[in-house]
mmCIF file of the N, C-alpha and C atoms, coordinates in Angstrom:
data_MODEL
# 
_entry.id   MODEL 
# 
loop_
_atom_site.group_PDB 
_atom_site.id 
_atom_site.type_symbol 
_atom_site.label_atom_id 
_atom_site.label_alt_id 
_atom_site.label_comp_id 
_atom_site.label_asym_id 
_atom_site.label_entity_id 
_atom_site.label_seq_id 
_atom_site.pdbx_PDB_ins_code 
_atom_site.Cartn_x 
_atom_site.Cartn_y 
_atom_site.Cartn_z 
_atom_site.occupancy 
_atom_site.B_iso_or_equiv 
_atom_site.pdbx_formal_charge 
_atom_site.auth_seq_id 
_atom_site.auth_comp_id 
_atom_site.auth_asym_id 
_atom_site.auth_atom_id 
_atom_site.pdbx_PDB_model_num 
ATOM 1   N N  . UNK A 1 1  ? 28.022 -22.152 -65.011 1.00 0.00 ? 1  UNK A N  1 
ATOM 2   C CA . UNK A 1 1  ? 26.642 -21.755 -65.122 1.00 0.00 ? 1  UNK A CA 1 
ATOM 3   C C  . UNK A 1 1  ? 26.536 -20.243 -65.274 1.00 0.00 ? 1  UNK A C  1 
ATOM 4   N N  . UNK A 1 2  ? 27.428 -19.516 -64.655 1.00 0.00 ? 2  UNK A N  1 
ATOM 5   C CA . UNK A 1 2  ? 27.388 -18.058 -64.774 1.00 0.00 ? 2  UNK A CA 1 
ATOM 6   C C  . UNK A 1 2  ? 27.658 -17.583 -66.193 1.00 0.00 ? 2  UNK A C  1 
ATOM 7   N N  . UNK A 1 3  ? 28.362 -18.394 -66.977 1.00 0.00 ? 3  UNK A N  1 
ATOM 8   C CA . UNK A 1 3  ? 28.668 -18.023 -68.353 1.00 0.00 ? 3  UNK A CA 1 
ATOM 9   C C  . UNK A 1 3  ? 27.519 -18.330 -69.300 1.00 0.00 ? 3  UNK A C  1 
ATOM 10  N N  . UNK A 1 4  ? 26.418 -18.889 -68.776 1.00 0.00 ? 4  UNK A N  1 
ATOM 11  C CA . UNK A 1 4  ? 25.264 -19.189 -69.599 1.00 0.00 ? 4  UNK A CA 1 
ATOM 12  C C  . UNK A 1 4  ? 25.329 -20.535 -70.302 1.00 0.00 ? 4  UNK A C  1 
ATOM 13  N N  . UNK A 1 5  ? 26.273 -21.375 -69.894 1.00 0.00 ? 5  UNK A N  1 
ATOM 14  C CA . UNK A 1 5  ? 26.371 -22.709 -70.500 1.00 0.00 ? 5  UNK A CA 1 
ATOM 15  C C  . UNK A 1 5  ? 25.141 -23.529 -70.130 1.00 0.00 ? 5  UNK A C  1 
ATOM 16  N N  . UNK A 1 6  ? 24.749 -24.464 -70.979 1.00 0.00 ? 6  UNK A N  1 
ATOM 17  C CA . UNK A 1 6  ? 23.671 -25.378 -70.609 1.00 0.00 ? 6  UNK A CA 1 
ATOM 18  C C  . UNK A 1 6  ? 24.063 -26.165 -69.357 1.00 0.00 ? 6  UNK A C  1 
ATOM 19  N N  . UNK A 1 7  ? 23.095 -26.513 -68.535 1.00 0.00 ? 7  UNK A N  1 
ATOM 20  C CA . UNK A 1 7  ? 23.396 -27.199 -67.285 1.00 0.00 ? 7  UNK A CA 1 
ATOM 21  C C  . UNK A 1 7  ? 24.115 -28.524 -67.515 1.00 0.00 ? 7  UNK A C  1 
ATOM 22  N N  . UNK A 1 8  ? 23.755 -29.246 -68.569 1.00 0.00 ? 8  UNK A N  1 
ATOM 23  C CA . UNK A 1 8  ? 24.424 -30.522 -68.853 1.00 0.00 ? 8  UNK A CA 1 
ATOM 24  C C  . UNK A 1 8  ? 25.905 -30.294 -69.145 1.00 0.00 ? 8  UNK A C  1 
ATOM 25  N N  . UNK A 1 9  ? 26.226 -29.246 -69.875 1.00 0.00 ? 9  UNK A N  1 
ATOM 26  C CA . UNK A 1 9  ? 27.622 -28.939 -70.183 1.00 0.00 ? 9  UNK A CA 1 
ATOM 27  C C  . UNK A 1 9  ? 28.365 -28.492 -68.928 1.00 0.00 ? 9  UNK A C  1 
ATOM 28  N N  . UNK A 1 10 ? 27.738 -27.648 -68.123 1.00 0.00 ? 10 UNK A N  1 
ATOM 29  C CA . UNK A 1 10 ? 28.360 -27.195 -66.880 1.00 0.00 ? 10 UNK A CA 1 
ATOM 30  C C  . UNK A 1 10 ? 28.622 -28.378 -65.950 1.00 0.00 ? 10 UNK A C  1 
ATOM 31  N N  . UNK A 1 11 ? 27.679 -29.321 -65.912 1.00 0.00 ? 11 UNK A N  1 
ATOM 32  C CA . UNK A 1 11 ? 27.849 -30.511 -65.073 1.00 0.00 ? 11 UNK A CA 1 
ATOM 33  C C  . UNK A 1 11 ? 29.049 -31.324 -65.525 1.00 0.00 ? 11 UNK A C  1 
ATOM 34  N N  . UNK A 1 12 ? 29.166 -31.543 -66.820 1.00 0.00 ? 12 UNK A N  1 
ATOM 35  C CA . UNK A 1 12 ? 30.290 -32.316 -67.356 1.00 0.00 ? 12 UNK A CA 1 
ATOM 36  C C  . UNK A 1 12 ? 31.616 -31.616 -67.081 1.00 0.00 ? 12 UNK A C  1 
ATOM 37  N N  . UNK A 1 13 ? 31.663 -30.321 -67.283 1.00 0.00 ? 13 UNK A N  1 
ATOM 38  C CA . UNK A 1 13 ? 32.898 -29.565 -67.050 1.00 0.00 ? 13 UNK A CA 1 
ATOM 39  C C  . UNK A 1 13 ? 33.304 -29.564 -65.577 1.00 0.00 ? 13 UNK A C  1 
ATOM 40  N N  . UNK A 1 14 ? 32.304 -29.648 -64.685 1.00 0.00 ? 14 UNK A N  1 
ATOM 41  C CA . UNK A 1 14 ? 32.581 -29.649 -63.251 1.00 0.00 ? 14 UNK A CA 1 
ATOM 42  C C  . UNK A 1 14 ? 32.870 -31.041 -62.706 1.00 0.00 ? 14 UNK A C  1 
ATOM 43  N N  . UNK A 1 15 ? 32.773 -32.060 -63.567 1.00 0.00 ? 15 UNK A N  1 
ATOM 44  C CA . UNK A 1 15 ? 33.122 -33.404 -63.145 1.00 0.00 ? 15 UNK A CA 1 
ATOM 45  C C  . UNK A 1 15 ? 31.970 -34.258 -62.648 1.00 0.00 ? 15 UNK A C  1 
ATOM 46  N N  . UNK A 1 16 ? 30.743 -33.802 -62.836 1.00 0.00 ? 16 UNK A N  1 
ATOM 47  C CA . UNK A 1 16 ? 29.586 -34.603 -62.431 1.00 0.00 ? 16 UNK A CA 1 
ATOM 48  C C  . UNK A 1 16 ? 29.290 -35.638 -63.506 1.00 0.00 ? 16 UNK A C  1 
ATOM 49  N N  . UNK A 1 17 ? 28.650 -36.740 -63.111 1.00 0.00 ? 17 UNK A N  1 
ATOM 50  C CA . UNK A 1 17 ? 28.325 -37.811 -64.049 1.00 0.00 ? 17 UNK A CA 1 
ATOM 51  C C  . UNK A 1 17 ? 27.324 -37.339 -65.103 1.00 0.00 ? 17 UNK A C  1 
ATOM 52  N N  . UNK A 1 18 ? 26.372 -36.504 -64.689 1.00 0.00 ? 18 UNK A N  1 
ATOM 53  C CA . UNK A 1 18 ? 25.370 -35.979 -65.610 1.00 0.00 ? 18 UNK A CA 1 
ATOM 54  C C  . UNK A 1 18 ? 24.655 -34.808 -64.947 1.00 0.00 ? 18 UNK A C  1 
ATOM 55  N N  . UNK A 1 19 ? 23.704 -34.216 -65.675 1.00 0.00 ? 19 UNK A N  1 
ATOM 56  C CA . UNK A 1 19 ? 22.984 -33.054 -65.159 1.00 0.00 ? 19 UNK A CA 1 
ATOM 57  C C  . UNK A 1 19 ? 22.181 -33.400 -63.911 1.00 0.00 ? 19 UNK A C  1 
ATOM 58  N N  . UNK A 1 20 ? 21.614 -34.586 -63.863 1.00 0.00 ? 20 UNK A N  1 
ATOM 59  C CA . UNK A 1 20 ? 20.827 -34.991 -62.692 1.00 0.00 ? 20 UNK A CA 1 
ATOM 60  C C  . UNK A 1 20 ? 21.701 -35.052 -61.440 1.00 0.00 ? 20 UNK A C  1 
ATOM 61  N N  . UNK A 1 21 ? 22.926 -35.533 -61.597 1.00 0.00 ? 21 UNK A N  1 
ATOM 62  C CA . UNK A 1 21 ? 23.860 -35.603 -60.467 1.00 0.00 ? 21 UNK A CA 1 
ATOM 63  C C  . UNK A 1 21 ? 24.167 -34.194 -59.961 1.00 0.00 ? 21 UNK A C  1 
ATOM 64  N N  . UNK A 1 22 ? 24.456 -33.272 -60.873 1.00 0.00 ? 22 UNK A N  1 
ATOM 65  C CA . UNK A 1 22 ? 24.696 -31.881 -60.492 1.00 0.00 ? 22 UNK A CA 1 
ATOM 66  C C  . UNK A 1 22 ? 23.486 -31.322 -59.756 1.00 0.00 ? 22 UNK A C  1 
ATOM 67  N N  . UNK A 1 23 ? 22.296 -31.547 -60.311 1.00 0.00 ? 23 UNK A N  1 
ATOM 68  C CA . UNK A 1 23 ? 21.080 -31.004 -59.708 1.00 0.00 ? 23 UNK A CA 1 
ATOM 69  C C  . UNK A 1 23 ? 20.869 -31.534 -58.296 1.00 0.00 ? 23 UNK A C  1 
ATOM 70  N N  . UNK A 1 24 ? 21.057 -32.844 -58.084 1.00 0.00 ? 24 UNK A N  1 
ATOM 71  C CA . UNK A 1 24 ? 20.898 -33.420 -56.737 1.00 0.00 ? 24 UNK A CA 1 
ATOM 72  C C  . UNK A 1 24 ? 21.873 -32.800 -55.745 1.00 0.00 ? 24 UNK A C  1 
ATOM 73  N N  . UNK A 1 25 ? 23.130 -32.708 -56.114 1.00 0.00 ? 25 UNK A N  1 
ATOM 74  C CA . UNK A 1 25 ? 24.138 -32.180 -55.197 1.00 0.00 ? 25 UNK A CA 1 
ATOM 75  C C  . UNK A 1 25 ? 23.948 -30.684 -54.949 1.00 0.00 ? 25 UNK A C  1 
ATOM 76  N N  . UNK A 1 26 ? 23.579 -29.950 -55.985 1.00 0.00 ? 26 UNK A N  1 
ATOM 77  C CA . UNK A 1 26 ? 23.348 -28.513 -55.856 1.00 0.00 ? 26 UNK A CA 1 
ATOM 78  C C  . UNK A 1 26 ? 22.174 -28.259 -54.918 1.00 0.00 ? 26 UNK A C  1 
ATOM 79  N N  . UNK A 1 27 ? 21.079 -29.002 -55.127 1.00 0.00 ? 27 UNK A N  1 
ATOM 80  C CA . UNK A 1 27 ? 19.908 -28.811 -54.276 1.00 0.00 ? 27 UNK A CA 1 
ATOM 81  C C  . UNK A 1 27 ? 20.201 -29.198 -52.836 1.00 0.00 ? 27 UNK A C  1 
ATOM 82  N N  . UNK A 1 28 ? 20.977 -30.248 -52.639 1.00 0.00 ? 28 UNK A N  1 
ATOM 83  C CA . UNK A 1 28 ? 21.354 -30.669 -51.285 1.00 0.00 ? 28 UNK A CA 1 
ATOM 84  C C  . UNK A 1 28 ? 22.185 -29.574 -50.600 1.00 0.00 ? 28 UNK A C  1 
ATOM 85  N N  . UNK A 1 29 ? 23.076 -28.947 -51.345 1.00 0.00 ? 29 UNK A N  1 
ATOM 86  C CA . UNK A 1 29 ? 23.963 -27.939 -50.770 1.00 0.00 ? 29 UNK A CA 1 
ATOM 87  C C  . UNK A 1 29 ? 23.285 -26.581 -50.572 1.00 0.00 ? 29 UNK A C  1 
ATOM 88  N N  . UNK A 1 30 ? 22.426 -26.177 -51.536 1.00 0.00 ? 30 UNK A N  1 
ATOM 89  C CA . UNK A 1 30 ? 21.889 -24.815 -51.514 1.00 0.00 ? 30 UNK A CA 1 
ATOM 90  C C  . UNK A 1 30 ? 20.382 -24.714 -51.313 1.00 0.00 ? 30 UNK A C  1 
ATOM 91  N N  . UNK A 1 31 ? 19.689 -25.842 -51.370 1.00 0.00 ? 31 UNK A N  1 
ATOM 92  C CA . UNK A 1 31 ? 18.251 -25.837 -51.130 1.00 0.00 ? 31 UNK A CA 1 
ATOM 93  C C  . UNK A 1 31 ? 17.394 -25.450 -52.318 1.00 0.00 ? 31 UNK A C  1 
ATOM 94  N N  . UNK A 1 32 ? 18.006 -25.163 -53.453 1.00 0.00 ? 32 UNK A N  1 
ATOM 95  C CA . UNK A 1 32 ? 17.269 -24.855 -54.676 1.00 0.00 ? 32 UNK A CA 1 
ATOM 96  C C  . UNK A 1 32 ? 17.964 -25.544 -55.845 1.00 0.00 ? 32 UNK A C  1 
ATOM 97  N N  . UNK A 1 33 ? 17.256 -25.684 -56.942 1.00 0.00 ? 33 UNK A N  1 
ATOM 98  C CA . UNK A 1 33 ? 17.845 -26.320 -58.117 1.00 0.00 ? 33 UNK A CA 1 
ATOM 99  C C  . UNK A 1 33 ? 18.747 -25.333 -58.858 1.00 0.00 ? 33 UNK A C  1 
ATOM 100 N N  . UNK A 1 34 ? 19.662 -25.837 -59.676 1.00 0.00 ? 34 UNK A N  1 
ATOM 101 C CA . UNK A 1 34 ? 20.498 -24.934 -60.467 1.00 0.00 ? 34 UNK A CA 1 
ATOM 102 C C  . UNK A 1 34 ? 19.668 -24.022 -61.381 1.00 0.00 ? 34 UNK A C  1 
ATOM 103 N N  . UNK A 1 35 ? 18.580 -24.553 -61.943 1.00 0.00 ? 35 UNK A N  1 
ATOM 104 C CA . UNK A 1 35 ? 17.732 -23.732 -62.815 1.00 0.00 ? 35 UNK A CA 1 
ATOM 105 C C  . UNK A 1 35 ? 17.079 -22.587 -62.031 1.00 0.00 ? 35 UNK A C  1 
ATOM 106 N N  . UNK A 1 36 ? 16.638 -22.867 -60.814 1.00 0.00 ? 36 UNK A N  1 
ATOM 107 C CA . UNK A 1 36 ? 16.040 -21.818 -59.980 1.00 0.00 ? 36 UNK A CA 1 
ATOM 108 C C  . UNK A 1 36 ? 17.099 -20.796 -59.602 1.00 0.00 ? 36 UNK A C  1 
ATOM 109 N N  . UNK A 1 37 ? 18.300 -21.253 -59.289 1.00 0.00 ? 37 UNK A N  1 
ATOM 110 C CA . UNK A 1 37 ? 19.385 -20.342 -58.952 1.00 0.00 ? 37 UNK A CA 1 
ATOM 111 C C  . UNK A 1 37 ? 19.732 -19.450 -60.143 1.00 0.00 ? 37 UNK A C  1 
ATOM 112 N N  . UNK A 1 38 ? 19.800 -20.065 -61.323 1.00 0.00 ? 38 UNK A N  1 
ATOM 113 C CA . UNK A 1 38 ? 20.119 -19.304 -62.532 1.00 0.00 ? 38 UNK A CA 1 
ATOM 114 C C  . UNK A 1 38 ? 19.048 -18.238 -62.784 1.00 0.00 ? 38 UNK A C  1 
ATOM 115 N N  . UNK A 1 39 ? 17.788 -18.611 -62.625 1.00 0.00 ? 39 UNK A N  1 
ATOM 116 C CA . UNK A 1 39 ? 16.682 -17.663 -62.838 1.00 0.00 ? 39 UNK A CA 1 
ATOM 117 C C  . UNK A 1 39 ? 16.746 -16.504 -61.843 1.00 0.00 ? 39 UNK A C  1 
ATOM 118 N N  . UNK A 1 40 ? 17.151 -16.807 -60.621 1.00 0.00 ? 40 UNK A N  1 
ATOM 119 C CA . UNK A 1 40 ? 17.225 -15.776 -59.591 1.00 0.00 ? 40 UNK A CA 1 
ATOM 120 C C  . UNK A 1 40 ? 18.439 -14.870 -59.754 1.00 0.00 ? 40 UNK A C  1 
ATOM 121 N N  . UNK A 1 41 ? 19.488 -15.352 -60.411 1.00 0.00 ? 41 UNK A N  1 
ATOM 122 C CA . UNK A 1 41 ? 20.710 -14.565 -60.523 1.00 0.00 ? 41 UNK A CA 1 
ATOM 123 C C  . UNK A 1 41 ? 20.912 -13.930 -61.890 1.00 0.00 ? 41 UNK A C  1 
ATOM 124 N N  . UNK A 1 42 ? 20.056 -14.257 -62.857 1.00 0.00 ? 42 UNK A N  1 
ATOM 125 C CA . UNK A 1 42 ? 20.198 -13.719 -64.203 1.00 0.00 ? 42 UNK A CA 1 
ATOM 126 C C  . UNK A 1 42 ? 19.549 -12.342 -64.269 1.00 0.00 ? 42 UNK A C  1 
ATOM 127 N N  . UNK A 1 43 ? 20.279 -11.416 -64.817 1.00 0.00 ? 43 UNK A N  1 
ATOM 128 C CA . UNK A 1 43 ? 19.748 -10.061 -65.010 1.00 0.00 ? 43 UNK A CA 1 
ATOM 129 C C  . UNK A 1 43 ? 18.955 -10.040 -66.319 1.00 0.00 ? 43 UNK A C  1 
ATOM 130 N N  . UNK A 1 44 ? 17.706 -9.648  -66.267 1.00 0.00 ? 44 UNK A N  1 
ATOM 131 C CA . UNK A 1 44 ? 16.868 -9.660  -67.494 1.00 0.00 ? 44 UNK A CA 1 
ATOM 132 C C  . UNK A 1 44 ? 17.352 -8.683  -68.543 1.00 0.00 ? 44 UNK A C  1 
# 
């Protein structure tokens, strides 16, 4: 995700079944969605 890959591609590369699976696990672990995390960590 830090490389700017689409979330679906990052999910597949990380071994998740799909983007929704990544999003559920990410939110469970960190309390925010991957998209919110990306928005908060991206330098404009």
